[in-house]
GUDO-786781 format. One line per field, with one value per residue: residue number from 1; residue in three letters; chain; z, x, y of N, C-alpha, C in turn. Coordinates in nm, 4 decimals. Last residue first. Example, Ala and Ser with C-alpha at 12.3 -4.5 7.8 and 13.67 -1.06 7.14 Angstrom:
<rs>
nudren	(2; 1)
roro	(SER; ALA)
kolvo	(A; A)
n_w	(0.7080; 0.7800)
n_u	(1.2850; 1.3190)
n_v	(-0.2250; -0.5690)
ca_w	(0.7140; 0.7800)
ca_u	(1.3670; 1.2300)
ca_v	(-0.1060; -0.4500)
c_w	(0.7870; 0.7800)
c_u	(1.2900; 1.3200)
c_v	(0.0030; -0.3300)
</rs>
This chain:
<rs>
nudren	(196; 195; 194; 193; 192; 191; 190; 189; 188; 187; 186; 185; 184; 183; 182; 181; 180; 179; 178; 177; 176; 175; 174; 173; 172; 171; 170; 169; 168; 167; 166; 165; 164; 163; 162; 161; 160; 159; 158; 157; 156; 155; 154; 153; 152; 151; 150; 149; 148; 147; 146; 145; 144; 143; 142; 141; 140; 139; 138; 137; 136; 135; 134; 133; 132; 131; 130; 129; 128; 127; 126; 125; 124; 123; 122; 121; 120; 119; 118; 117; 116; 115; 114; 113; 112; 111; 110; 109; 108; 107; 106; 105; 104; 103; 102; 101; 100; 99; 98; 97; 96; 95; 94; 93; 92; 91; 90; 89; 88; 87; 86; 85; 84; 83; 82; 81; 80; 79; 78; 77; 76; 75; 74; 73; 72; 71; 70; 69; 68; 67; 66; 65; 64; 63; 62; 61; 60; 59; 58; 57; 56; 55; 54; 53; 52; 51; 50; 49; 48; 47; 46; 45; 44; 43; 42; 41; 40; 39; 38; 37; 36; 35; 34; 33; 32; 31; 30; 29; 28; 27; 26; 25; 24; 23; 22; 21; 20; 19; 18; 17; 16; 15; 14; 13; 12; 11; 10; 9; 8; 7; 6; 5; 4; 3; 2; 1)
roro	(GLU; ASP; LYS; ASN; LEU; LYS; LYS; LYS; VAL; ASP; GLU; THR; THR; GLU; GLU; VAL; GLU; GLU; LYS; VAL; ASP; ALA; ALA; LYS; LYS; THR; ALA; LYS; ASP; LYS; VAL; GLU; ALA; ALA; LYS; GLU; THR; ALA; GLU; ASP; LYS; LEU; GLU; GLU; ALA; THR; GLU; LYS; ILE; GLU; GLU; LYS; ALA; ASN; GLU; LYS; LEU; ASN; LYS; ALA; LYS; SER; ALA; VAL; GLU; LYS; ALA; LYS; ASP; THR; VAL; ASP; LYS; SER; LYS; SER; LYS; VAL; ASP; LYS; ALA; LEU; ASP; LYS; SER; LYS; GLU; THR; VAL; ASP; GLY; ALA; VAL; ASP; LYS; THR; LYS; GLU; THR; VAL; ASP; LYS; THR; LEU; LYS; THR; THR; SER; ASP; ILE; ALA; GLN; LYS; THR; LEU; GLU; THR; GLY; LYS; GLU; LYS; LEU; GLU; SER; GLY; LYS; ILE; LYS; ALA; GLN; ASP; VAL; TYR; VAL; THR; GLY; LYS; GLU; GLN; VAL; ASN; VAL; ARG; LEU; ASP; ASP; VAL; LYS; ASP; LEU; ALA; GLN; ARG; THR; GLY; VAL; ASN; ILE; ASP; SER; ARG; ILE; GLU; ARG; GLY; SER; LYS; PRO; ALA; PHE; VAL; LEU; ALA; LEU; ALA; ALA; GLY; VAL; VAL; SER; GLY; ILE; LEU; ALA; GLY; THR; VAL; PHE; SER; LEU; ASN; ASN; ASN; ASP; SER; MET)
kolvo	(A; A; A; A; A; A; A; A; A; A; A; A; A; A; A; A; A; A; A; A; A; A; A; A; A; A; A; A; A; A; A; A; A; A; A; A; A; A; A; A; A; A; A; A; A; A; A; A; A; A; A; A; A; A; A; A; A; A; A; A; A; A; A; A; A; A; A; A; A; A; A; A; A; A; A; A; A; A; A; A; A; A; A; A; A; A; A; A; A; A; A; A; A; A; A; A; A; A; A; A; A; A; A; A; A; A; A; A; A; A; A; A; A; A; A; A; A; A; A; A; A; A; A; A; A; A; A; A; A; A; A; A; A; A; A; A; A; A; A; A; A; A; A; A; A; A; A; A; A; A; A; A; A; A; A; A; A; A; A; A; A; A; A; A; A; A; A; A; A; A; A; A; A; A; A; A; A; A; A; A; A; A; A; A; A; A; A; A; A; A; A; A; A; A; A; A)
n_w	(-2.8779; -2.8037; -2.9360; -2.7983; -2.5524; -2.6231; -2.6941; -2.4507; -2.3027; -2.4386; -2.4007; -2.1293; -2.1104; -2.2464; -2.0755; -1.8466; -1.9361; -1.9947; -1.7382; -1.6245; -1.7761; -1.7115; -1.4388; -1.4660; -1.5904; -1.3889; -1.1855; -1.3085; -1.3416; -1.0629; -0.9764; -1.1366; -1.0447; -0.7827; -0.8343; -0.9586; -0.7452; -0.5670; -0.7134; -0.7232; -0.4467; -0.3950; -0.5621; -0.4437; -0.1890; -0.2665; -0.3774; -0.1512; 0.0131; -0.1374; -0.1428; 0.1288; 0.1830; 0.0119; 0.1263; 0.3813; 0.3285; 0.2194; 0.4472; 0.6152; 0.4691; 0.4885; 0.7637; 0.8034; 0.6547; 0.8021; 1.0353; 0.9500; 0.8911; 1.1515; 1.2741; 1.1256; 1.1967; 1.4700; 1.4502; 1.3413; 1.5307; 1.7486; 1.6582; 1.6478; 1.9234; 2.1693; 2.2867; 2.3484; 2.4890; 2.5280; 2.2759; 2.1193; 2.2517; 2.2165; 1.9303; 1.8835; 2.0273; 1.8911; 1.6284; 1.6937; 1.7848; 1.5427; 1.3835; 1.5307; 1.5104; 1.2368; 1.1938; 1.3472; 1.2129; 0.9635; 1.0375; 1.1294; 0.8973; 0.7305; 0.8732; 0.8554; 0.5791; 0.5513; 0.6911; 0.5286; 0.2948; 0.3890; 0.4480; 0.1889; 0.0777; 0.2234; 0.1396; -0.1277; -0.1037; 0.0104; -0.2068; -0.3998; -0.2776; -0.2730; -0.5496; -0.6080; -0.4519; -0.5901; -0.8354; -0.7551; -0.6862; -0.9329; -1.0643; -0.9161; -0.9728; -1.2482; -1.2500; -1.1136; -1.2989; -1.5127; -1.3925; -1.3749; -1.6416; -1.7194; -1.5726; -1.6922; -1.9539; -1.9029; -1.8125; -2.0464; -2.2231; -2.0956; -2.1209; -2.3982; -2.4376; -2.3029; -2.4685; -2.7030; -2.6267; -2.3306; -2.0335; -1.7738; -1.6962; -1.7438; -1.8596; -1.6645; -1.4659; -1.5970; -1.6258; -1.3613; -1.2788; -1.4465; -1.3538; -1.0797; -1.0932; -1.2047; -0.9940; -0.7753; -0.8699; -0.8738; -0.6040; -0.4932; -0.6172; -0.5132; -0.2408; -0.2494; -0.3491; -0.1328; 0.0775; 0.0018)
n_u	(0.4213; 0.2053; 0.2515; 0.4791; 0.3585; 0.1786; 0.3602; 0.4965; 0.2846; 0.2271; 0.4716; 0.4597; 0.2393; 0.3405; 0.5486; 0.4090; 0.2546; 0.4612; 0.5580; 0.3380; 0.3180; 0.5521; 0.5029; 0.2845; 0.4121; 0.5884; 0.4054; 0.2619; 0.4731; 0.5404; 0.3059; 0.2908; 0.5104; 0.4343; 0.2161; 0.3453; 0.5033; 0.3054; 0.1865; 0.3956; 0.4209; 0.1708; 0.1790; 0.3916; 0.2884; 0.0690; 0.1949; 0.3372; 0.1207; -0.0045; 0.1960; 0.2131; -0.0404; -0.0491; 0.1534; 0.0456; -0.1927; -0.0842; 0.0474; -0.1693; -0.3005; -0.1052; -0.0958; -0.3639; -0.3455; -0.1555; -0.2964; -0.5078; -0.3571; -0.2758; -0.5218; -0.5988; -0.3924; -0.4544; -0.7010; -0.6229; -0.4501; -0.6225; -0.7804; -0.5919; -0.5126; -0.6245; -0.4610; -0.2394; -0.1831; 0.0622; 0.1937; 0.0112; -0.0042; 0.2581; 0.2700; 0.0726; 0.1828; 0.4210; 0.3236; 0.1893; 0.3964; 0.5398; 0.3475; 0.3138; 0.5774; 0.5969; 0.3924; 0.4929; 0.7293; 0.6243; 0.4767; 0.6769; 0.8316; 0.6412; 0.5952; 0.8477; 0.8650; 0.6606; 0.7647; 0.9884; 0.8613; 0.7328; 0.9492; 1.0484; 0.8396; 0.8561; 1.1051; 1.0499; 0.8593; 1.0294; 1.1994; 1.0177; 0.9377; 1.1728; 1.2146; 0.9917; 1.0559; 1.2881; 1.1771; 1.0218; 1.2287; 1.3382; 1.1256; 1.1067; 1.3535; 1.3376; 1.1238; 1.2464; 1.4421; 1.2744; 1.1549; 1.3836; 1.4427; 1.2165; 1.2630; 1.5012; 1.4163; 1.2365; 1.4035; 1.5580; 1.3512; 1.2748; 1.5069; 1.5043; 1.2707; 1.3499; 1.5577; 1.4129; 1.2338; 1.3560; 1.1643; 1.0143; 0.7765; 0.5331; 0.6170; 0.7842; 0.5996; 0.4406; 0.6289; 0.6912; 0.4405; 0.4128; 0.6310; 0.5729; 0.3319; 0.4254; 0.5991; 0.4235; 0.2550; 0.4325; 0.5115; 0.2633; 0.2142; 0.4321; 0.3678; 0.1242; 0.2112; 0.3795; 0.1973; 0.0816)
n_v	(3.2263; 3.0747; 2.8365; 2.7483; 2.6971; 2.4942; 2.2972; 2.2583; 2.1533; 1.9218; 1.7774; 1.7460; 1.5854; 1.3539; 1.2850; 1.2223; 1.0090; 0.8238; 0.7746; 0.6598; 0.4281; 0.3015; 0.2489; 0.0795; -0.1449; -0.2229; -0.2931; -0.5008; -0.6877; -0.7380; -0.8430; -1.0748; -1.2120; -1.2670; -1.4349; -1.6553; -1.7413; -1.8158; -2.0246; -2.2096; -2.2647; -2.3732; -2.5975; -2.7364; -2.7917; -2.9506; -3.1723; -3.2672; -3.3322; -3.5291; -3.7275; -3.7925; -3.8811; -4.1111; -4.2632; -4.3062; -4.4383; -4.6720; -4.7705; -4.8127; -5.0052; -5.2097; -5.2466; -5.3311; -5.5734; -5.7016; -5.7267; -5.8890; -6.1214; -6.1775; -6.2252; -6.4494; -6.6230; -6.6447; -6.7683; -7.0078; -7.1008; -7.1214; -7.3342; -7.5352; -7.5429; -7.5913; -7.7719; -7.6341; -7.3407; -7.2082; -7.1993; -7.0501; -6.8038; -6.7150; -6.6767; -6.4843; -6.2711; -6.2309; -6.1581; -5.9196; -5.7587; -5.7300; -5.5969; -5.3620; -5.2559; -5.2190; -5.0335; -4.8203; -4.7584; -4.6808; -4.4514; -4.2826; -4.2485; -4.1279; -3.8897; -3.7792; -3.7349; -3.5456; -3.3355; -3.2736; -3.1965; -2.9672; -2.8093; -2.7760; -2.6266; -2.3976; -2.3040; -2.2568; -2.0450; -1.8513; -1.8055; -1.7086; -1.4714; -1.3306; -1.2931; -1.1309; -0.9048; -0.8224; -0.7535; -0.5317; -0.3550; -0.3081; -0.1837; 0.0514; 0.1658; 0.2091; 0.3950; 0.6093; 0.6803; 0.7561; 0.9852; 1.1440; 1.1848; 1.3283; 1.5637; 1.6525; 1.6970; 1.9043; 2.1103; 2.1475; 2.2257; 2.4664; 2.6154; 2.6384; 2.7889; 3.0217; 3.1095; 3.1538; 3.3557; 3.5324; 3.6142; 3.6822; 3.4312; 3.3109; 3.0702; 2.9617; 2.9100; 2.7228; 2.5162; 2.4570; 2.3686; 2.1429; 1.9896; 1.9589; 1.8237; 1.5862; 1.5068; 1.4894; 1.2847; 1.0724; 1.0594; 0.9931; 0.7489; 0.6006; 0.6059; 0.4691; 0.2223; 0.1538; 0.1197; -0.1197)
ca_w	(-2.9470; -2.7396; -2.9763; -2.9422; -2.5626; -2.5669; -2.7942; -2.5733; -2.2592; -2.4258; -2.5401; -2.1873; -2.0427; -2.2963; -2.2117; -1.8405; -1.8930; -2.0997; -1.8417; -1.5661; -1.7766; -1.8503; -1.4751; -1.3984; -1.6599; -1.5177; -1.1649; -1.2661; -1.4550; -1.1599; -0.9136; -1.1448; -1.1843; -0.8063; -0.7661; -1.0335; -0.8663; -0.5265; -0.6771; -0.8471; -0.5191; -0.3233; -0.5817; -0.5821; -0.2052; -0.1966; -0.4621; -0.2700; 0.0581; -0.1060; -0.2692; 0.0525; 0.2532; -0.0023; -0.0119; 0.3670; 0.3953; 0.1356; 0.3277; 0.6517; 0.4921; 0.3587; 0.6957; 0.8627; 0.6181; 0.6609; 1.0361; 1.0003; 0.7842; 1.0434; 1.3182; 1.1198; 1.0545; 1.4263; 1.5074; 1.2744; 1.3937; 1.7574; 1.6894; 1.5299; 1.8145; 2.0840; 2.2585; 2.2352; 2.4629; 2.6383; 2.3854; 2.0808; 2.2403; 2.3510; 2.0022; 1.8209; 2.0650; 2.0324; 1.6505; 1.6291; 1.8767; 1.6592; 1.3413; 1.5093; 1.6465; 1.3072; 1.1237; 1.3756; 1.3520; 0.9719; 0.9748; 1.2216; 1.0209; 0.6895; 0.8462; 0.9819; 0.6466; 0.4822; 0.7351; 0.6673; 0.2913; 0.3377; 0.5572; 0.2892; 0.0199; 0.2407; 0.2819; -0.0950; -0.1680; 0.0886; -0.0817; -0.4226; -0.3016; -0.1468; -0.4702; -0.6687; -0.4232; -0.4482; -0.8276; -0.8133; -0.5790; -0.8286; -1.1147; -0.9206; -0.8334; -1.1989; -1.3180; -1.0541; -1.1669; -1.5296; -1.4348; -1.2491; -1.5534; -1.7742; -1.5454; -1.5476; -1.9262; -1.9586; -1.7294; -1.9215; -2.2504; -2.1116; -1.9868; -2.3318; -2.4977; -2.2533; -2.3241; -2.6986; -2.6748; -2.4752; -2.1040; -1.8869; -1.6805; -1.6817; -1.9311; -1.7914; -1.4379; -1.5547; -1.7429; -1.4495; -1.2164; -1.4542; -1.4936; -1.1156; -1.0357; -1.2787; -1.1293; -0.7685; -0.8405; -0.9944; -0.7072; -0.4513; -0.6352; -0.6555; -0.2890; -0.1997; -0.4252; -0.2647; 0.0769; -0.0040)
ca_u	(0.5296; 0.2205; 0.1350; 0.4905; 0.4610; 0.1270; 0.2629; 0.5670; 0.3457; 0.1265; 0.4278; 0.5698; 0.2387; 0.2196; 0.5803; 0.5033; 0.1865; 0.3757; 0.6497; 0.3866; 0.2072; 0.5352; 0.6175; 0.2690; 0.3043; 0.6402; 0.5024; 0.1926; 0.3980; 0.6432; 0.3529; 0.1819; 0.5100; 0.5546; 0.1933; 0.2477; 0.5733; 0.3958; 0.1063; 0.3380; 0.5394; 0.2143; 0.0807; 0.4070; 0.4103; 0.0497; 0.1050; 0.4080; 0.2223; -0.0772; 0.1456; 0.3319; 0.0115; -0.1448; 0.1608; 0.1766; -0.1927; -0.1616; 0.1241; -0.0667; -0.3640; -0.1479; 0.0221; -0.3180; -0.4430; -0.1248; -0.1681; -0.5335; -0.4328; -0.1730; -0.4390; -0.6796; -0.4060; -0.3228; -0.6951; -0.7221; -0.4006; -0.5125; -0.8415; -0.6626; -0.4195; -0.6843; -0.5942; -0.2290; -0.2909; -0.0282; 0.2477; 0.0438; -0.1261; 0.2049; 0.3592; 0.0625; 0.0463; 0.4235; 0.4113; 0.1221; 0.2940; 0.6047; 0.3986; 0.1998; 0.5168; 0.6920; 0.3890; 0.3589; 0.7313; 0.7194; 0.4119; 0.5714; 0.8904; 0.7002; 0.4820; 0.7911; 0.9593; 0.6509; 0.6454; 1.0136; 0.9485; 0.6523; 0.8643; 1.1311; 0.8765; 0.7350; 1.0843; 1.1462; 0.8217; 0.9151; 1.2522; 1.0890; 0.8370; 1.1116; 1.3117; 1.0066; 0.9375; 1.2956; 1.2805; 0.9599; 1.1355; 1.4176; 1.1751; 0.9952; 1.3231; 1.4382; 1.1057; 1.1239; 1.4778; 1.3608; 1.0737; 1.3131; 1.5420; 1.2423; 1.1434; 1.4982; 1.5185; 1.1852; 1.2958; 1.6191; 1.4296; 1.1806; 1.4555; 1.6231; 1.2811; 1.2381; 1.5825; 1.5253; 1.1890; 1.3355; 1.2802; 1.0565; 0.9109; 0.5317; 0.5202; 0.8374; 0.7080; 0.3843; 0.5670; 0.7960; 0.5017; 0.3135; 0.6243; 0.6924; 0.3360; 0.3264; 0.6497; 0.5335; 0.2012; 0.3602; 0.6084; 0.3297; 0.1175; 0.4184; 0.4940; 0.1307; 0.1132; 0.4361; 0.2856; -0.0011)
ca_v	(3.3011; 3.2038; 2.9199; 2.7734; 2.7959; 2.6197; 2.3495; 2.3002; 2.2806; 2.0203; 1.8179; 1.8214; 1.7131; 1.4289; 1.3180; 1.3285; 1.1283; 0.8717; 0.8336; 0.7858; 0.5225; 0.3384; 0.3370; 0.2040; -0.0702; -0.1815; -0.1839; -0.3779; -0.6357; -0.6807; -0.7247; -0.9698; -1.1661; -1.1880; -1.3040; -1.5790; -1.6960; -1.7101; -1.9067; -2.1551; -2.2086; -2.2549; -2.4990; -2.6936; -2.7160; -2.8244; -3.0905; -3.2280; -3.2318; -3.4066; -3.6624; -3.7437; -3.7651; -4.0018; -4.2241; -4.2404; -4.3076; -4.5854; -4.7367; -4.7162; -4.8809; -5.1609; -5.2049; -5.2123; -5.4697; -5.6726; -5.6497; -5.7565; -6.0502; -6.1489; -6.1094; -6.3279; -6.5841; -6.5950; -6.6307; -6.9270; -7.0760; -7.0265; -7.2086; -7.4912; -7.5112; -7.4948; -7.8196; -7.7242; -7.4241; -7.2225; -7.2647; -7.1896; -6.8862; -6.7417; -6.7725; -6.6176; -6.3304; -6.2618; -6.2765; -6.0331; -5.8024; -5.7950; -5.7263; -5.4492; -5.2882; -5.3031; -5.1614; -4.8798; -4.7993; -4.7911; -4.5699; -4.3283; -4.3062; -4.2599; -3.9823; -3.8117; -3.8297; -3.6735; -3.4017; -3.3200; -3.3162; -3.0812; -2.8483; -2.8479; -2.7656; -2.4779; -2.3384; -2.3559; -2.1744; -1.9015; -1.8553; -1.8340; -1.5777; -1.3700; -1.3736; -1.2647; -0.9843; -0.8593; -0.8648; -0.6534; -0.4093; -0.3745; -0.3113; -0.0388; 0.1340; 0.1189; 0.2654; 0.5434; 0.6367; 0.6395; 0.8722; 1.1003; 1.1159; 1.1947; 1.4866; 1.6161; 1.5954; 1.7807; 2.0553; 2.1059; 2.1066; 2.3517; 2.5864; 2.5782; 2.6509; 2.9429; 3.0751; 3.0579; 3.2241; 3.5184; 3.5518; 3.7737; 3.4852; 3.4425; 3.1559; 3.0034; 3.0007; 2.8486; 2.5792; 2.5050; 2.4802; 2.2503; 2.0311; 2.0258; 1.9546; 1.6604; 1.5230; 1.5798; 1.4191; 1.1174; 1.0920; 1.1120; 0.8561; 0.6225; 0.6678; 0.6104; 0.2993; 0.1695; 0.2369; -0.0008)
c_w	(-3.0738; -2.8129; -2.9270; -2.9899; -2.7090; -2.5819; -2.7472; -2.6755; -2.3799; -2.3953; -2.5333; -2.3265; -2.1047; -2.2384; -2.2781; -1.9802; -1.8911; -2.0654; -1.9492; -1.6712; -1.7270; -1.8556; -1.6175; -1.4316; -1.5954; -1.5928; -1.2966; -1.2481; -1.4205; -1.2832; -1.0068; -1.0883; -1.2034; -0.9487; -0.7939; -0.9731; -0.9475; -0.6457; -0.6412; -0.8172; -0.6528; -0.4012; -0.5166; -0.6115; -0.3431; -0.2042; -0.3969; -0.3586; -0.0637; -0.0637; -0.2412; -0.0712; 0.1748; 0.0562; -0.0426; 0.2246; 0.3701; 0.1973; 0.2344; 0.5321; 0.5255; 0.3692; 0.5603; 0.7989; 0.6718; 0.6105; 0.8936; 0.9976; 0.8252; 0.9303; 1.2172; 1.1629; 1.0440; 1.2808; 1.4646; 1.3205; 1.3227; 1.6174; 1.6887; 1.5463; 1.6883; 1.9671; 2.1623; 2.1917; 2.3352; 2.6114; 2.4975; 2.1945; 2.2073; 2.3478; 2.1386; 1.8918; 2.0063; 2.0730; 1.7959; 1.6539; 1.8239; 1.7552; 1.4594; 1.4717; 1.6273; 1.4415; 1.1919; 1.3103; 1.3900; 1.1141; 0.9846; 1.1653; 1.1122; 0.8144; 0.8104; 0.9698; 0.7811; 0.5468; 0.6682; 0.7201; 0.4364; 0.3372; 0.5109; 0.4017; 0.1194; 0.1828; 0.2981; 0.0512; -0.1295; 0.0267; 0.0068; -0.2906; -0.3270; -0.1671; -0.3351; -0.5918; -0.4870; -0.4101; -0.6817; -0.8072; -0.6304; -0.7236; -1.0088; -0.9658; -0.8271; -1.0581; -1.2609; -1.1155; -1.0970; -1.3950; -1.4471; -1.2819; -1.4278; -1.6910; -1.5938; -1.5154; -1.7777; -1.9316; -1.7735; -1.8296; -2.1226; -2.1385; -1.9973; -2.1945; -2.4231; -2.3044; -2.2672; -2.5559; -2.6674; -2.5074; -2.2550; -1.9518; -1.7955; -1.6614; -1.8730; -1.8696; -1.5685; -1.5289; -1.7094; -1.5705; -1.3022; -1.3994; -1.5066; -1.2653; -1.0770; -1.2228; -1.2089; -0.9095; -0.8377; -0.9780; -0.8390; -0.5580; -0.6036; -0.6878; -0.4417; -0.2465; -0.3820; -0.3532; -0.0526; -0.0031)
c_u	(0.4649; 0.3300; 0.1536; 0.3724; 0.4789; 0.2312; 0.2081; 0.4753; 0.4267; 0.1878; 0.3235; 0.5294; 0.3452; 0.2141; 0.4588; 0.5363; 0.2825; 0.3038; 0.5648; 0.4764; 0.2543; 0.4250; 0.5966; 0.3794; 0.2864; 0.5363; 0.5557; 0.2895; 0.3309; 0.5772; 0.4577; 0.2327; 0.4012; 0.5529; 0.3178; 0.2232; 0.4731; 0.4653; 0.1979; 0.2656; 0.4856; 0.3294; 0.1210; 0.3045; 0.4275; 0.1711; 0.0889; 0.3237; 0.2977; 0.0227; 0.0787; 0.2945; 0.1288; -0.0939; 0.0716; 0.1915; -0.0605; -0.1729; 0.0462; 0.0189; -0.2607; -0.2138; -0.0151; -0.1912; -0.4039; -0.2187; -0.1323; -0.4103; -0.4642; -0.2395; -0.3280; -0.5992; -0.4865; -0.3296; -0.5612; -0.7152; -0.4929; -0.4584; -0.7384; -0.7221; -0.4850; -0.5978; -0.6625; -0.3664; -0.2817; -0.1433; 0.1520; 0.1035; -0.0911; 0.0851; 0.3037; 0.1460; 0.0359; 0.2893; 0.4111; 0.1943; 0.2157; 0.4977; 0.4593; 0.2477; 0.4032; 0.6335; 0.4772; 0.3492; 0.6047; 0.7185; 0.4955; 0.4996; 0.7874; 0.7539; 0.5336; 0.6779; 0.9059; 0.7453; 0.6250; 0.8838; 0.9732; 0.7362; 0.7756; 1.0464; 0.9553; 0.7601; 0.9576; 1.1310; 0.9189; 0.8662; 1.1385; 1.1433; 0.9093; 1.0113; 1.2491; 1.0991; 0.9413; 1.1734; 1.2872; 1.0502; 1.0600; 1.3262; 1.2561; 1.0396; 1.2149; 1.4066; 1.2120; 1.1082; 1.3664; 1.4081; 1.1590; 1.2230; 1.4734; 1.3449; 1.1618; 1.3784; 1.5140; 1.2891; 1.2507; 1.5146; 1.4977; 1.2540; 1.3589; 1.5743; 1.3967; 1.2452; 1.4700; 1.5544; 1.2955; 1.2912; 1.2505; 1.1826; 0.9447; 0.6713; 0.5238; 0.7457; 0.7728; 0.4934; 0.5075; 0.7351; 0.6120; 0.3738; 0.5259; 0.6830; 0.4578; 0.3274; 0.5520; 0.5905; 0.3083; 0.3099; 0.5429; 0.4321; 0.1863; 0.3217; 0.4827; 0.2579; 0.1187; 0.3464; 0.3538; 0.0872)
c_v	(3.3549; 3.2900; 3.0624; 2.8641; 2.8421; 2.7308; 2.4886; 2.3645; 2.3397; 2.1577; 1.9277; 1.8721; 1.8043; 1.5670; 1.3980; 1.3763; 1.2457; 0.9991; 0.8976; 0.8561; 0.6602; 0.4430; 0.3843; 0.2974; 0.0672; -0.0967; -0.1348; -0.2636; -0.5032; -0.6176; -0.6566; -0.8458; -1.0606; -1.1309; -1.2120; -1.4404; -1.6152; -1.6564; -1.7877; -2.0202; -2.1417; -2.1841; -2.3680; -2.5846; -2.6580; -2.7341; -2.9487; -3.1366; -3.1764; -3.2987; -3.5324; -3.6740; -3.7064; -3.8674; -4.1007; -4.1888; -4.2344; -4.4440; -4.6411; -4.6742; -4.7726; -5.0230; -5.1453; -5.1514; -5.3323; -5.5582; -5.6127; -5.6721; -5.9036; -6.0719; -6.0750; -6.2034; -6.4559; -6.5455; -6.5643; -6.7810; -6.9862; -6.9985; -7.0936; -7.3538; -7.4613; -7.4533; -7.7211; -7.7638; -7.5095; -7.3244; -7.2940; -7.2647; -7.0332; -6.8317; -6.8127; -6.7220; -6.4663; -6.3253; -6.3232; -6.1614; -5.9246; -5.8413; -5.8007; -5.5891; -5.3886; -5.3526; -5.2593; -5.0202; -4.8774; -4.8483; -4.6945; -4.4548; -4.3616; -4.3263; -4.1253; -3.9137; -3.8699; -3.7812; -3.5368; -3.3865; -3.3662; -3.2106; -2.9716; -2.8933; -2.8375; -2.6224; -2.4252; -2.3998; -2.2882; -2.0370; -1.9193; -1.8917; -1.7112; -1.4812; -1.4155; -1.3489; -1.1209; -0.9454; -0.9114; -0.7717; -0.5358; -0.4304; -0.3878; -0.1799; 0.0334; 0.0743; 0.1694; 0.4066; 0.5655; 0.5867; 0.7415; 0.9823; 1.0677; 1.1142; 1.3404; 1.5329; 1.5553; 1.6640; 1.9176; 2.0391; 2.0558; 2.2237; 2.4653; 2.5332; 2.5747; 2.7991; 2.9904; 3.0119; 3.1184; 3.3760; 3.5497; 3.7185; 3.5753; 3.5070; 3.2992; 3.0973; 3.0562; 2.9558; 2.7122; 2.5741; 2.5460; 2.3784; 2.1422; 2.0732; 2.0293; 1.8079; 1.6141; 1.6092; 1.5254; 1.2592; 1.1414; 1.1557; 0.9873; 0.7385; 0.6948; 0.6769; 0.4437; 0.2464; 0.2593; 0.1230)
</rs>
């Protein structure tokens, strides 16, 4: 918002300077050659100020692009870290479930030979359940990894687009200001030429 205020202020100052200079030249007791010389000097100064403003706006646009890229990289790193944590948690859970399944199956077999068929059936159910849990955990891990990657890419793309928009707007505004100054200069020259 302050960039717009600065730009408006600079634009107003430039236009005011040109109009003030033109009025001063019209009412000053100088020859036509001196007035034209003064107008040329004023025009060059105004164009130099516009060029300085354009350079400043382009530099700020570049800074915003760099900041957006850095933020996108940070988000991508956070996404990678979260993915790694999810993988580690899933691996540990799978390992724990598998170990507990084996322990339960072993204890049941030792304690009750009479229920061996029943224990085998339950052990198989537990193993199937462990596989199902492992499969679900794997799917969750893959889904989380893909979502994090997509979100990071979307944020990076959005940041790059916003930076490009800012740069385009700044360049257009600088061109508009330059065009206004040139038009005002032309108007002042025409008026001075009429008055002669």
